N, C-alpha and C positions, 0 to 999 in steps of 0.2 A: 746737479741741482735736483734733477726729478727726484732721486733718492732721498735726499735732506727733506725735500716737500712731503714726500710720502711718509716718512720718519716723523714729520712734525705733525701731520695728519692724524697718524696712529696713536702718538702721544695724546693730541688733543680729545681724541676719543675716548681713551682710557681715562684721562682726567676726567671727562665730561661723564662717563661711566661711574668714577668713584664718587663724583659729587651726588650725583642722583641716588645711589646705593646709600650714602650716607644721610641724604635727605630723607629718603625712605624709612632708614632706620630710626631716625629721628623722630619722624611722625609717628611712626609703631610704639617707641618707647612713650610718646607723649600720649598717644591713645590709649596704652595700658595703664599708666600712671593715673589718666582721667577715668577709667574704668573702676580702677581700685579705689580712687577716693570717691567716687561714687556709690560703690557697694558698701564701703565704711561708713559713709553719710548715712544711707540708708539703714543699716544694722545699729547704728548708733541711735536713730532716730525709733527705730523699733524698741530699743531697750528703755530709751527715755519715757516713751509713751507708756510702756508696760510697767515702769516704776510708778508713774503718776497713777495708773490705774489701780496700782496695789496698795499706794499708801492714801489715798483720797477715800479709799472705803473705810470710815471711820470704826464700825462695828467688827472689821476685819472679814477673812475670807473661812467658808467652811470647805475643807478639801477632803475629798473622797480618795483615801490612799490605799493602794495595793501593793503589797513587796511581792517579790519571785514572779520571775517571768511567766509562770503558769498559775499565778495568783492562788498559789496552794494553802497559804495560810488567811486567805479570805482578806478583806477589808477592814480598814479602821478609819475613825473620824479623827480631822484634826482642825483646830481653829487658829487662824494665823492674824496677826495684827501686825501690819508693818511700817515702821517709821523710816526715816532717812538712810540708817545704817543699821539698825537692829530690828529684829523680828520676834515677837514673843508667839510660843507655840502651846496649846492645849492640846491633849490627847485624852481619849477614853481611857488609856492603860496607864495614865501617871497621874497620881493626885495633885503635882504641883506642875504649873507650865515651865518650860524652859527658854529662857533668851539667849540669842545669840548674834553675831554678825550674819549678814547676807550680802551676796553681791549679784549684779547683773553683768554677765561676762560675755565673751564670743569663745564658742568651741564648736566650728563645723555649724555655726549658727547661734542665736540668741538664747543663752542660757541663764537660769537662775538657779543659784548656789549657794546652799547652806553649809559655808566651807569651814567653821569654827563649830565646835561641838555643840550639838542641839539635841539632847538626849532623846526627846520624841521620835526624831528622825535617825539618829545615829544607832537608835537601839536595833532597828531592823537592818542595817546597812554596815555596821561596824563588826569585825569577828569580835567575839565576846571571851576567847577562851575559856576557863574554867569559871567564869562568874555565873551567878544565879540568873535566870530569865524567864520570860511568861511560861516556856514550855519544857521547862526542865531545870534540873539543878547543874547541868553541866554546859557550857557555852558550845557554838557551832564555827567552825573555822571560817565558814562563808557567810556568817550571821544568817539572817533571812532573806538575802539577795535584794535587799530593799533599795531606795536612792535617797541621796541628798541633793543631788542634782539633776535639775530637769530642763528638758528643752521646750522652750516658749513656741507654742503653736499658734496661739490666738490671745489676746486680751481686749477684752471689753468690759465696760461697767457691768455687764450682766453675768460674764463668764469668762474665765481663763483655763484655757487648756494645755496641758503640758505632757509631756511623753518624758518617762523615766529613762536617764541615760545608761542606766545598766540593765534595768528589766524590761525597759521597752512599753511598759504598760500605760496606758491613756490615763491621766491622773486629772479629774474635773475639779475644778474651784468654783463656788458661787459666793454670793455676799452672804456673810452671817445676816438672819433676820433680827438680830437683838438679843437683849436679855443678855445675861452673864455665861460666858464660856462654861463655867462650872456648873450652873444649872442646866445647861444643854447636855454636858457629860454626863450628868446625874440621871437624866433621862434617859440617854444612850443605855447607860449600865445597868437602867432598870429593867430596859427590853431585852437585854441579855440574859439578866436574871430570870425573867417572867417567861419567856419562851424556851420552854424547857421540852415542847413537844416536838419531835422529830420528824411525823409523818401527818401530813394533811390531805383529806379527800374532799373533793368536792366538784365545782363548776367553772369553766371560763366560757362567759357568754353561752350558757347551756350547755356545753360539751364537757363531759366527765373529765376531770383535771385533777392531778395528783402531783403533791411535792414532796421530796424526802430532802431532809436537812441532815447533813452531817455537822453536828453543832460543834465537834470540837475542833475543825478545820475550817468552818466557814464556809462549806461548798453546798450547793443544792442541786437537786434532779428534778426536773419538771416533764411530765409525763402529760400528754394529750391524747385520750383516746378517741379513735375515730368511730363515728356512727356506723360506719360499715365494718363489720367484724373482719371482712378479709383484709383490710390495710392494717398495716403495722403502727404499732403507736408513735406519735410523734415525741421524741426523747432528747431533750438539751440538758446538758450539766454546765454550771457556771458557778462562778465564786458570788459569794455575798458578804454584804456588812449589815450592822445594825444601825437603826437611825434612832431619834429620839420617839419616833411614833412606831416603828417596826422594822422591816427590812427593805433593802434596795439592792438589786442585782448589779453585778460589775458593769454590765452592757444590759440594752433592751433584748429581750428575747421576743422571738414571733414564732408562733405556733398557729398553724392554720389560718393565717392572715389577722391573728390577734396577738396584741401585743403586752408584755409584762415587765415591768422594772420595779416598780415599787409596791411594797404592800404593808397595809395598816393591820396592828395585832389589836384584837379585842379582846382585852383580858377576861373579862366576864364569861364569856363563850369560847375561851380558848381557840380561836379562829382568825385567819387572816382573810383581809377584803381589799378591793382595789382601792385606791385614792378617787376622788371625785373627778370625772373627765376622762378616765382611763377605759380600758376594756373591762368589762365587769366579771370579777372575779369573788367567789366566795368559798372558803377552805375551812372546813372544821378539823380540828386536830385530834389525833388519836394516838393513846399512849400504847407502847408496845407491850406484851404480857411480861408479867413478871417485872415491871419498872419500878423502882424505887428511888426516892429522894436522897439526896448528899447527906442530909442529917440522920436518915434513917440508919446508917451503919456506924455512926460514930458511940462509942459506950464501952462497958466493961463486959468482956465475954469470956468463956470458957472452951479450951479446944479439946474435942475428942478425936481421936485417931485410932489406927491399928484396930479397926472394925470393933471401936468401942473398948479396947484394952488398954488404951493408955490415955492419960488426960493431962492437960497444962492449964493450971489458974493463973489469973492475972493477966490475961490479953487484956489490951486497951487500943482502941482505934480512934485517934485523935485527928483533928481537923490539921492540914499542912497547908494548901492553899485551898481555899474556900472554893466549892464547887468544882474543883480539879482533882485534889490527890489528897492523901492521908498518910499520917505515919502510924504504923502498927508497933506496937510495944509488946512485948513478953514471948515471942515466939523463940528469941536468943536471950540470954542473961545480960549479953553484952553489947547487942547492936538492935536498933531498929529498923524497920523495913519501910519502904514506900509504896504505897498502892494508888494506882489512878482510878478516877472515876469518869465514867462517859456520860454526859447529859443525857444523850440521844436514848441509849439503851437502858439505863438506869442502873448499870452494872459495872462491879469493881475488878480490875486485875491487879494480880500480886504476882510478879514476873523476877526471873533471875536477875541479880543486880549487885553491884560493891555497896557494903552497908558499912565499910569503914577501914580502919588501919590498924594493924599489930606491929609496931616499932617499924622497920623497913619495907613490910608487906600490906599490901591490901588484903582485905576479906571479902570474898566474893560467896554469895549465895546462889548455888547452881541449882537448876530444875534437875531432877532426879527419877529414874526409873529404878527403884531401890530391889526390884525383883531381878531386873537384868543386870543390875549393876552399872547402868549408864547414865553418864551426866551430860550436861550441855550446859555453855557458858552465854548463849544467845540471849539477848536483853529483850526478847520478843515471846521467849516462852515461860508458861508458867499456869497459874490457875485464874479460872473465873472465881468471884465471890458473888453468889446470888442469894437472895432469900427463896423460900420454897413455900409449899402449901402445907398446913396443918393436916390431920387425917380426917377433916370432913372437906378439905379441900380450899379452904379460906385460905386466902393469901396471908403469910404469916411472917412477922417482921422481928420475930424472938430467934429464928435459926438461920444461920448463913451457910451454905452448902459450897464446898470446893468442887470445881471440875475443870478436867484438864482444857486449855484454851485450845488445843488442838492443831496449834502451830508446829510442834515438834512430830512429824507424821511419821517417824520412824520407830519412836517409843511413846508410851503413855507417859505423863506425869503424874506421881502419886508422892512426891515429896519433894523436900528441899535439904540439900547438904551444903555445908561451909568448908571453904577452903584457904589457906593461904596462897596468896598468888603473888610471883615476882613478874610482873606485866602480863602476858598471858601465858606464862610457863606455874603449872601448879607445883606448889613447894610441899604441900601435905596439908592433912585435916586441920581445921582450927581446933582451938582448945574445947570449944563445945563443938563436937562433929557432926551434928544434923540439927536442923531445926525442927522438922518432923518427919517422919518416916510411915509409910503404910506398906506392911508386909503381908498383909492379907486383903483381898480384893472381894471376900465374899461377905455376905450381910449387909451390903451397902443400900441405903435408900437412894433410890432414883431420884437424880436431880431435876430440876424445873425443865431443863432443856434436854429432850431424850436423844439428840445427837451427841451430848457429851458421855464420855464414860462415867459411870457411876463410880462414887467415892466414899469411903467410909468417913472422910474428914468433914467435922462440922464445928460452928463456932456457935454457943448457945449463950444468949442475952443472960448476964446475972444482975442488972440492974434497971 
Protein backbone atom coordinates (compact mmCIF):
# COMPACT_ATOMS: atom_id res chain seq x y z
CA UNK A 1 0.00 0.00 0.00
CA UNK A 2 2.79 2.37 0.89
CA UNK A 3 4.52 1.51 -2.39
CA UNK A 4 1.39 2.31 -4.37
CA UNK A 5 0.96 5.63 -2.55
CA UNK A 6 4.60 6.54 -3.24
CA UNK A 7 4.12 5.82 -6.95
CA UNK A 8 0.93 7.92 -7.02
CA UNK A 9 2.66 10.83 -5.31
CA UNK A 10 5.59 10.57 -7.80
CA UNK A 11 3.22 10.53 -10.76
CA UNK A 12 1.35 13.51 -9.34
CA UNK A 13 4.60 15.47 -8.96
CA UNK A 14 5.69 14.64 -12.53
CA UNK A 15 2.28 15.63 -13.87
CA UNK A 16 2.31 18.87 -11.91
CA UNK A 17 5.80 19.67 -13.18
CA UNK A 18 4.80 18.94 -16.75
CA UNK A 19 1.76 21.20 -16.42
CA UNK A 20 3.92 23.97 -14.93
CA UNK A 21 6.52 23.61 -17.70
CA UNK A 22 3.83 23.69 -20.36
CA UNK A 23 2.31 26.76 -18.75
CA UNK A 24 5.71 28.48 -18.64
CA UNK A 25 6.36 27.70 -22.33
CA UNK A 26 2.94 29.04 -23.21
CA UNK A 27 3.70 32.27 -21.36
CA UNK A 28 7.07 32.59 -23.08
CA UNK A 29 5.56 32.08 -26.51
CA UNK A 30 2.83 34.53 -25.70
CA UNK A 31 5.36 37.12 -24.52
CA UNK A 32 7.51 36.55 -27.63
CA UNK A 33 4.52 36.92 -29.91
CA UNK A 34 3.44 40.07 -28.10
CA UNK A 35 7.00 41.49 -28.38
CA UNK A 36 7.22 40.73 -32.12
CA UNK A 37 3.79 42.21 -32.70
CA UNK A 38 4.84 45.33 -30.80
CA UNK A 39 8.09 45.71 -32.77
CA UNK A 40 6.26 45.20 -36.07
CA UNK A 41 3.68 47.76 -35.08
CA UNK A 42 6.34 50.27 -34.14
CA UNK A 43 8.22 49.71 -37.41
CA UNK A 44 5.01 50.07 -39.39
CA UNK A 45 4.33 53.33 -37.56
CA UNK A 46 7.81 54.62 -38.46
CA UNK A 47 7.27 53.80 -42.14
CA UNK A 48 3.80 55.35 -42.16
CA UNK A 49 5.09 58.54 -40.56
CA UNK A 50 8.05 58.74 -42.96
CA UNK A 51 5.78 58.33 -45.98
CA UNK A 52 3.51 61.09 -44.72
CA UNK A 53 6.52 63.37 -44.26
CA UNK A 54 7.79 62.62 -47.77
CA UNK A 55 4.46 63.01 -49.58
CA UNK A 56 3.24 66.09 -47.74
CA UNK A 57 6.15 68.22 -48.94
CA UNK A 58 4.49 69.63 -52.07
CA UNK A 59 7.66 71.17 -53.54
CA UNK A 60 9.63 67.97 -52.98
CA UNK A 61 12.94 67.34 -51.27
CA UNK A 62 16.47 68.44 -52.09
CA UNK A 63 18.85 65.50 -51.58
CA UNK A 64 22.61 65.74 -51.08
CA UNK A 65 23.65 62.42 -52.66
CA UNK A 66 27.14 60.87 -52.36
CA UNK A 67 28.02 57.56 -54.07
CA UNK A 68 30.99 55.38 -53.03
CA UNK A 69 31.83 54.51 -49.44
CA UNK A 70 34.76 56.97 -49.54
CA UNK A 71 32.77 59.65 -51.45
CA UNK A 72 35.39 59.30 -54.18
CA UNK A 73 33.26 60.98 -56.86
CA UNK A 74 31.98 63.81 -54.67
CA UNK A 75 28.32 64.69 -54.23
CA UNK A 76 25.37 65.41 -56.53
CA UNK A 77 22.06 67.23 -56.25
CA UNK A 78 18.72 65.46 -56.55
CA UNK A 79 15.20 66.84 -56.17
CA UNK A 80 12.56 64.23 -55.34
CA UNK A 81 8.79 64.65 -55.44
CA UNK A 82 6.89 61.76 -53.83
CA UNK A 83 3.39 60.55 -54.67
CA UNK A 84 1.63 57.64 -53.03
CA UNK A 85 3.39 55.09 -55.24
CA UNK A 86 5.66 56.98 -57.63
CA UNK A 87 8.59 59.36 -57.21
CA UNK A 88 9.95 61.81 -59.78
CA UNK A 89 13.66 62.57 -59.54
CA UNK A 90 15.62 65.48 -61.03
CA UNK A 91 19.41 65.40 -61.16
CA UNK A 92 22.08 67.92 -62.09
CA UNK A 93 23.61 65.28 -64.38
CA UNK A 94 20.53 64.51 -66.50
CA UNK A 95 18.43 66.87 -68.59
CA UNK A 96 15.21 64.93 -68.01
CA UNK A 97 13.74 63.68 -64.72
CA UNK A 98 13.21 59.98 -64.01
CA UNK A 99 9.97 58.56 -62.61
CA UNK A 100 9.62 55.17 -60.96
CA UNK A 101 7.94 53.28 -58.18
CA UNK A 102 9.32 53.48 -54.66
CA UNK A 103 8.49 51.57 -51.53
CA UNK A 104 8.82 51.78 -47.77
CA UNK A 105 10.04 48.39 -46.57
CA UNK A 106 11.79 46.59 -43.72
CA UNK A 107 15.28 45.16 -43.97
CA UNK A 108 17.00 45.20 -40.58
CA UNK A 109 15.16 48.47 -40.09
CA UNK A 110 12.96 50.92 -42.01
CA UNK A 111 14.15 51.29 -45.63
CA UNK A 112 13.30 53.68 -48.46
CA UNK A 113 13.88 51.79 -51.71
CA UNK A 114 13.81 52.94 -55.34
CA UNK A 115 13.40 49.36 -56.49
CA UNK A 116 12.42 49.94 -60.11
CA UNK A 117 14.75 51.63 -62.56
CA UNK A 118 15.12 55.33 -61.90
CA UNK A 119 18.08 56.34 -64.02
CA UNK A 120 19.43 59.21 -61.88
CA UNK A 121 19.86 56.75 -58.98
CA UNK A 122 20.64 53.58 -60.86
CA UNK A 123 23.32 55.27 -62.95
CA UNK A 124 25.57 55.37 -59.88
CA UNK A 125 24.41 52.04 -58.46
CA UNK A 126 24.00 49.63 -61.40
CA UNK A 127 26.99 48.17 -63.32
CA UNK A 128 26.96 49.72 -66.78
CA UNK A 129 28.99 47.24 -68.83
CA UNK A 130 30.24 48.97 -71.94
CA UNK A 131 27.72 51.80 -71.99
CA UNK A 132 28.83 55.39 -72.03
CA UNK A 133 28.84 57.15 -68.69
CA UNK A 134 29.89 60.44 -67.12
CA UNK A 135 33.48 59.47 -66.50
CA UNK A 136 34.39 57.74 -69.74
CA UNK A 137 33.24 55.57 -72.61
CA UNK A 138 33.56 52.20 -70.87
CA UNK A 139 31.36 51.18 -67.97
CA UNK A 140 32.33 50.01 -64.50
CA UNK A 141 31.46 46.55 -63.29
CA UNK A 142 30.72 47.96 -59.83
CA UNK A 143 29.21 51.17 -61.22
CA UNK A 144 30.10 53.96 -58.79
CA UNK A 145 29.13 52.07 -55.63
CA UNK A 146 26.09 54.26 -55.21
CA UNK A 147 22.80 53.55 -53.47
CA UNK A 148 19.18 53.18 -54.45
CA UNK A 149 18.15 51.77 -51.05
CA UNK A 150 18.46 53.85 -47.90
CA UNK A 151 18.01 53.13 -44.22
CA UNK A 152 15.67 55.71 -42.67
CA UNK A 153 17.41 57.30 -39.70
CA UNK A 154 14.88 60.06 -39.02
CA UNK A 155 12.09 61.92 -40.80
CA UNK A 156 10.63 65.28 -39.82
CA UNK A 157 9.07 68.10 -41.80
CA UNK A 158 12.41 69.96 -41.74
CA UNK A 159 14.88 67.15 -42.49
CA UNK A 160 15.07 63.50 -43.54
CA UNK A 161 18.27 61.62 -42.71
CA UNK A 162 19.15 58.48 -44.65
CA UNK A 163 22.05 56.05 -44.72
CA UNK A 164 23.04 54.29 -47.94
CA UNK A 165 22.71 50.54 -47.42
CA UNK A 166 25.64 49.92 -49.76
CA UNK A 167 27.94 52.90 -49.23
CA UNK A 168 27.12 53.66 -45.61
CA UNK A 169 27.10 57.38 -46.50
CA UNK A 170 24.83 59.72 -44.58
CA UNK A 171 22.41 61.26 -47.07
CA UNK A 172 20.52 64.40 -46.05
CA UNK A 173 17.26 65.66 -47.54
CA UNK A 174 15.77 69.09 -46.83
CA UNK A 175 12.55 70.65 -48.16
CA UNK A 176 13.09 72.10 -51.62
CA UNK A 177 12.62 75.84 -51.27
CA UNK A 178 10.53 76.26 -54.39
CA UNK A 179 10.84 77.39 -57.96
CA UNK A 180 11.25 74.78 -60.64
CA UNK A 181 13.64 71.83 -60.25
CA UNK A 182 14.94 72.62 -63.73
CA UNK A 183 15.93 76.19 -62.79
CA UNK A 184 17.65 74.98 -59.63
CA UNK A 185 19.68 72.37 -61.53
CA UNK A 186 20.56 75.01 -64.13
CA UNK A 187 21.95 77.23 -61.35
CA UNK A 188 23.94 74.27 -59.97
CA UNK A 189 25.46 73.53 -63.35
CA UNK A 190 26.28 77.21 -63.79
CA UNK A 191 28.35 77.00 -60.60
CA UNK A 192 30.04 73.84 -61.93
CA UNK A 193 30.99 75.78 -65.05
CA UNK A 194 31.95 79.01 -63.29
CA UNK A 195 34.14 77.56 -60.54
CA UNK A 196 37.16 76.71 -62.64
CA UNK A 197 39.68 77.85 -60.02
CA UNK A 198 41.26 75.03 -58.05
CA UNK A 199 43.27 76.94 -55.42
CA UNK A 200 41.96 79.54 -52.99
CA UNK A 201 43.90 81.59 -50.43
CA UNK A 202 42.47 83.77 -47.69
CA UNK A 203 41.34 83.71 -44.10
CA UNK A 204 39.04 81.81 -41.74
CA UNK A 205 38.22 84.20 -38.88
CA UNK A 206 41.47 86.08 -39.64
CA UNK A 207 43.60 82.91 -39.61
CA UNK A 208 45.47 82.08 -42.87
CA UNK A 209 43.35 79.55 -44.74
CA UNK A 210 43.78 77.64 -48.02
CA UNK A 211 41.49 75.36 -50.01
CA UNK A 212 42.59 73.14 -52.89
CA UNK A 213 39.85 71.67 -55.10
CA UNK A 214 40.13 68.54 -57.23
CA UNK A 215 37.57 69.77 -59.73
CA UNK A 216 37.41 66.47 -61.61
CA UNK A 217 36.53 64.29 -58.59
CA UNK A 218 34.95 66.91 -56.30
CA UNK A 219 37.45 66.56 -53.47
CA UNK A 220 38.64 69.42 -51.26
CA UNK A 221 41.70 69.86 -49.07
CA UNK A 222 41.37 72.50 -46.35
CA UNK A 223 44.52 73.92 -44.73
CA UNK A 224 44.41 76.23 -41.71
CA UNK A 225 47.83 77.76 -40.99
CA UNK A 226 48.43 78.27 -37.24
CA UNK A 227 49.71 81.60 -35.93
CA UNK A 228 52.51 79.74 -34.16
CA UNK A 229 55.02 78.79 -36.85
CA UNK A 230 56.19 75.79 -34.81
CA UNK A 231 52.76 74.15 -35.02
CA UNK A 232 51.76 71.94 -37.95
CA UNK A 233 48.98 73.17 -40.29
CA UNK A 234 45.52 71.75 -39.61
CA UNK A 235 44.72 69.76 -42.79
CA UNK A 236 41.42 68.03 -43.64
CA UNK A 237 40.40 66.27 -46.87
CA UNK A 238 36.70 65.96 -47.62
CA UNK A 239 34.38 65.45 -50.59
CA UNK A 240 32.20 68.31 -51.77
CA UNK A 241 29.29 69.03 -54.07
CA UNK A 242 28.05 72.08 -55.92
CA UNK A 243 24.95 74.01 -54.90
CA UNK A 244 22.98 76.70 -56.71
CA UNK A 245 25.16 79.28 -54.93
CA UNK A 246 28.56 77.63 -54.50
CA UNK A 247 29.98 74.60 -52.67
CA UNK A 248 28.87 72.34 -49.82
CA UNK A 249 31.19 69.90 -48.01
CA UNK A 250 30.03 66.34 -47.29
CA UNK A 251 30.14 67.11 -43.58
CA UNK A 252 31.02 70.12 -41.42
CA UNK A 253 34.77 70.54 -40.97
CA UNK A 254 36.06 72.09 -37.76
CA UNK A 255 39.50 73.72 -37.79
CA UNK A 256 40.80 75.29 -34.59
CA UNK A 257 37.25 75.56 -33.27
CA UNK A 258 35.91 77.17 -36.45
CA UNK A 259 33.41 75.31 -38.65
CA UNK A 260 33.14 75.29 -42.45
CA UNK A 261 30.54 73.50 -44.57
CA UNK A 262 28.96 75.82 -47.13
CA UNK A 263 30.76 78.42 -49.26
CA UNK A 264 29.23 81.01 -51.57
CA UNK A 265 30.83 81.66 -54.97
CA UNK A 266 31.29 85.31 -55.96
CA UNK A 267 31.85 85.12 -59.71
CA UNK A 268 32.99 88.71 -60.26
CA UNK A 269 35.78 88.32 -57.70
CA UNK A 270 36.50 84.62 -58.29
CA UNK A 271 36.23 84.15 -54.55
CA UNK A 272 34.52 81.95 -51.96
CA UNK A 273 32.91 83.45 -48.86
CA UNK A 274 30.92 82.08 -45.93
CA UNK A 275 27.12 82.36 -45.80
CA UNK A 276 25.54 84.65 -43.22
CA UNK A 277 25.75 83.32 -39.69
CA UNK A 278 28.73 81.04 -40.37
CA UNK A 279 32.32 81.45 -39.27
CA UNK A 280 33.82 84.14 -41.46
CA UNK A 281 35.61 82.85 -44.55
CA UNK A 282 37.03 84.91 -47.40
CA UNK A 283 39.10 83.16 -50.08
CA UNK A 284 40.50 84.56 -53.31
CA UNK A 285 40.98 82.13 -56.20
CA UNK A 286 44.33 81.83 -57.97
CA UNK A 287 44.92 80.01 -61.24
CA UNK A 288 47.97 77.76 -61.63
CA UNK A 289 50.72 78.89 -63.98
CA UNK A 290 50.03 77.89 -67.56
CA UNK A 291 46.28 77.36 -67.01
CA UNK A 292 44.14 77.48 -70.15
CA UNK A 293 40.42 77.16 -70.72
CA UNK A 294 38.90 74.11 -72.42
CA UNK A 295 37.98 76.05 -75.58
CA UNK A 296 41.58 77.24 -76.07
CA UNK A 297 42.57 73.77 -77.28
CA UNK A 298 39.85 73.42 -79.92
CA UNK A 299 40.87 74.10 -83.52
CA UNK A 300 43.04 73.10 -86.49
CA UNK A 301 46.69 72.28 -85.84
CA UNK A 302 49.90 71.19 -87.54
CA UNK A 303 52.09 68.56 -85.84
CA UNK A 304 55.88 68.99 -85.92
CA UNK A 305 58.05 66.13 -84.60
CA UNK A 306 61.40 64.38 -85.03
CA UNK A 307 63.21 67.55 -83.91
CA UNK A 308 61.44 69.53 -86.62
CA UNK A 309 62.24 67.08 -89.42
CA UNK A 310 58.70 65.65 -89.78
CA UNK A 311 55.32 67.31 -90.24
CA UNK A 312 51.70 66.20 -90.19
CA UNK A 313 48.98 68.59 -91.37
CA UNK A 314 45.26 68.32 -90.74
CA UNK A 315 45.25 67.72 -86.99
CA UNK A 316 41.91 68.73 -85.46
CA UNK A 317 41.03 68.94 -81.77
CA UNK A 318 37.25 68.76 -81.37
CA UNK A 319 34.84 68.89 -78.46
CA UNK A 320 33.86 65.43 -77.20
CA UNK A 321 32.37 65.97 -73.74
CA UNK A 322 32.19 69.68 -73.02
CA UNK A 323 34.71 70.71 -70.38
CA UNK A 324 36.02 67.16 -69.94
CA UNK A 325 37.40 65.60 -73.11
CA UNK A 326 38.34 66.08 -76.77
CA UNK A 327 38.47 64.00 -79.91
CA UNK A 328 41.83 64.36 -81.69
CA UNK A 329 41.69 63.60 -85.41
CA UNK A 330 44.57 63.35 -87.88
CA UNK A 331 47.28 61.68 -85.78
CA UNK A 332 46.21 58.51 -87.56
CA UNK A 333 44.52 58.33 -90.96
CA UNK A 334 42.15 55.68 -89.65
CA UNK A 335 41.28 56.49 -86.04
CA UNK A 336 40.68 59.37 -83.69
CA UNK A 337 42.12 59.53 -80.18
CA UNK A 338 40.50 60.79 -76.99
CA UNK A 339 42.21 63.44 -74.87
CA UNK A 340 41.05 64.46 -71.39
CA UNK A 341 40.94 67.97 -69.92
CA UNK A 342 41.58 68.80 -66.27
CA UNK A 343 39.75 71.96 -65.28
CA UNK A 344 41.88 72.53 -62.19
CA UNK A 345 45.26 72.45 -63.94
CA UNK A 346 44.08 73.67 -67.34
CA UNK A 347 46.04 70.82 -68.93
CA UNK A 348 45.18 68.09 -71.40
CA UNK A 349 46.40 64.48 -71.33
CA UNK A 350 46.72 62.22 -74.37
CA UNK A 351 47.22 58.66 -73.15
CA UNK A 352 47.58 55.08 -74.36
CA UNK A 353 44.17 53.78 -75.41
CA UNK A 354 42.12 51.50 -77.65
CA UNK A 355 40.98 53.55 -80.64
CA UNK A 356 38.95 51.09 -82.72
CA UNK A 357 38.74 47.70 -84.39
CA UNK A 358 40.28 46.00 -87.40
CA UNK A 359 38.15 42.95 -88.10
CA UNK A 360 38.29 40.72 -85.06
CA UNK A 361 41.18 42.64 -83.52
CA UNK A 362 41.22 45.81 -81.49
CA UNK A 363 43.60 48.63 -82.36
CA UNK A 364 45.58 50.04 -79.45
CA UNK A 365 47.73 53.14 -79.37
CA UNK A 366 50.62 52.38 -77.00
CA UNK A 367 52.98 54.82 -75.32
CA UNK A 368 56.43 54.34 -76.82
CA UNK A 369 60.09 54.95 -76.11
CA UNK A 370 61.19 54.73 -79.74
CA UNK A 371 64.89 54.85 -78.91
CA UNK A 372 64.81 51.91 -76.51
CA UNK A 373 62.11 50.13 -78.52
CA UNK A 374 59.88 49.76 -75.44
CA UNK A 375 56.11 50.13 -75.31
CA UNK A 376 53.46 50.09 -72.59
CA UNK A 377 49.72 49.56 -72.85
CA UNK A 378 48.93 51.17 -69.49
CA UNK A 379 46.16 53.68 -70.07
CA UNK A 380 47.51 56.25 -67.59
CA UNK A 381 50.77 56.73 -69.51
CA UNK A 382 51.29 59.27 -72.27
CA UNK A 383 51.64 63.03 -72.75
CA UNK A 384 50.60 66.29 -71.21
CA UNK A 385 49.54 68.84 -73.82
CA UNK A 386 50.24 72.34 -72.52
CA UNK A 387 50.56 75.81 -73.97
CA UNK A 388 53.90 77.51 -73.63
CA UNK A 389 55.26 81.05 -73.70
CA UNK A 390 56.61 82.85 -76.73
CA UNK A 391 60.12 84.30 -77.06
CA UNK A 392 59.09 87.35 -75.03
CA UNK A 393 57.85 85.11 -72.20
CA UNK A 394 54.20 85.96 -72.86
CA UNK A 395 51.61 83.18 -72.52
CA UNK A 396 51.01 81.84 -76.01
CA UNK A 397 47.90 79.92 -77.10
CA UNK A 398 49.19 79.25 -80.63
CA UNK A 399 51.57 76.39 -79.78
CA UNK A 400 50.90 73.22 -77.79
CA UNK A 401 53.89 71.30 -76.39
CA UNK A 402 53.98 67.57 -75.71
CA UNK A 403 55.65 66.45 -72.48
CA UNK A 404 55.98 63.05 -70.87
CA UNK A 405 53.43 62.78 -68.02
CA UNK A 406 56.10 60.83 -66.07
CA UNK A 407 53.82 57.98 -65.03
CA UNK A 408 56.02 55.41 -66.84
CA UNK A 409 59.10 55.96 -64.71
CA UNK A 410 61.20 53.22 -66.35
CA UNK A 411 61.34 54.87 -69.79
CA UNK A 412 60.53 58.27 -71.26
CA UNK A 413 57.53 58.57 -73.58
CA UNK A 414 58.48 60.16 -76.88
CA UNK A 415 55.88 58.78 -79.26
CA UNK A 416 52.88 56.53 -79.87
CA UNK A 417 52.76 53.28 -81.83
CA UNK A 418 49.67 51.34 -82.93
CA UNK A 419 49.18 47.59 -82.67
CA UNK A 420 46.57 45.00 -83.50
CA UNK A 421 45.56 43.30 -80.27
CA UNK A 422 43.77 40.04 -79.51
CA UNK A 423 42.72 40.81 -75.96
CA UNK A 424 45.98 41.61 -74.18
CA UNK A 425 48.11 39.77 -76.79
CA UNK A 426 49.89 41.82 -79.45
CA UNK A 427 49.32 40.39 -82.93
CA UNK A 428 51.37 42.86 -84.93
CA UNK A 429 51.69 46.44 -86.08
CA UNK A 430 48.64 48.21 -87.42
CA UNK A 431 48.48 49.12 -91.10
CA UNK A 432 49.64 52.58 -90.00
CA UNK A 433 52.49 51.48 -87.74
CA UNK A 434 52.85 54.63 -85.66
CA UNK A 435 51.03 57.79 -84.79
CA UNK A 436 54.26 59.72 -84.43
CA UNK A 437 57.76 59.03 -83.18
CA UNK A 438 60.65 61.15 -81.97
CA UNK A 439 63.97 59.58 -82.89
CA UNK A 440 65.89 62.70 -81.91
CA UNK A 441 65.85 64.27 -78.47
CA UNK A 442 68.12 67.21 -79.31
CA UNK A 443 67.09 70.71 -80.23
CA UNK A 444 63.90 70.46 -78.24
CA UNK A 445 62.29 73.55 -76.82
CA UNK A 446 61.88 73.26 -73.05
CA UNK A 447 58.25 72.96 -72.03
CA UNK A 448 56.44 75.09 -69.47
CA UNK A 449 57.02 72.52 -66.73
CA UNK A 450 60.78 72.16 -66.08
CA UNK A 451 60.24 68.81 -64.37
CA UNK A 452 59.05 67.24 -67.62
CA UNK A 453 61.37 65.88 -70.25
CA UNK A 454 61.82 68.29 -73.16
CA UNK A 455 60.33 67.02 -76.40
CA UNK A 456 60.52 68.35 -79.95
CA UNK A 457 56.88 67.48 -80.60
CA UNK A 458 54.61 70.54 -80.95
CA UNK A 459 51.22 71.46 -82.36
CA UNK A 460 51.02 74.81 -84.12
CA UNK A 461 47.63 76.47 -84.65
CA UNK A 462 46.72 77.02 -88.29
CA UNK A 463 43.38 78.82 -87.86
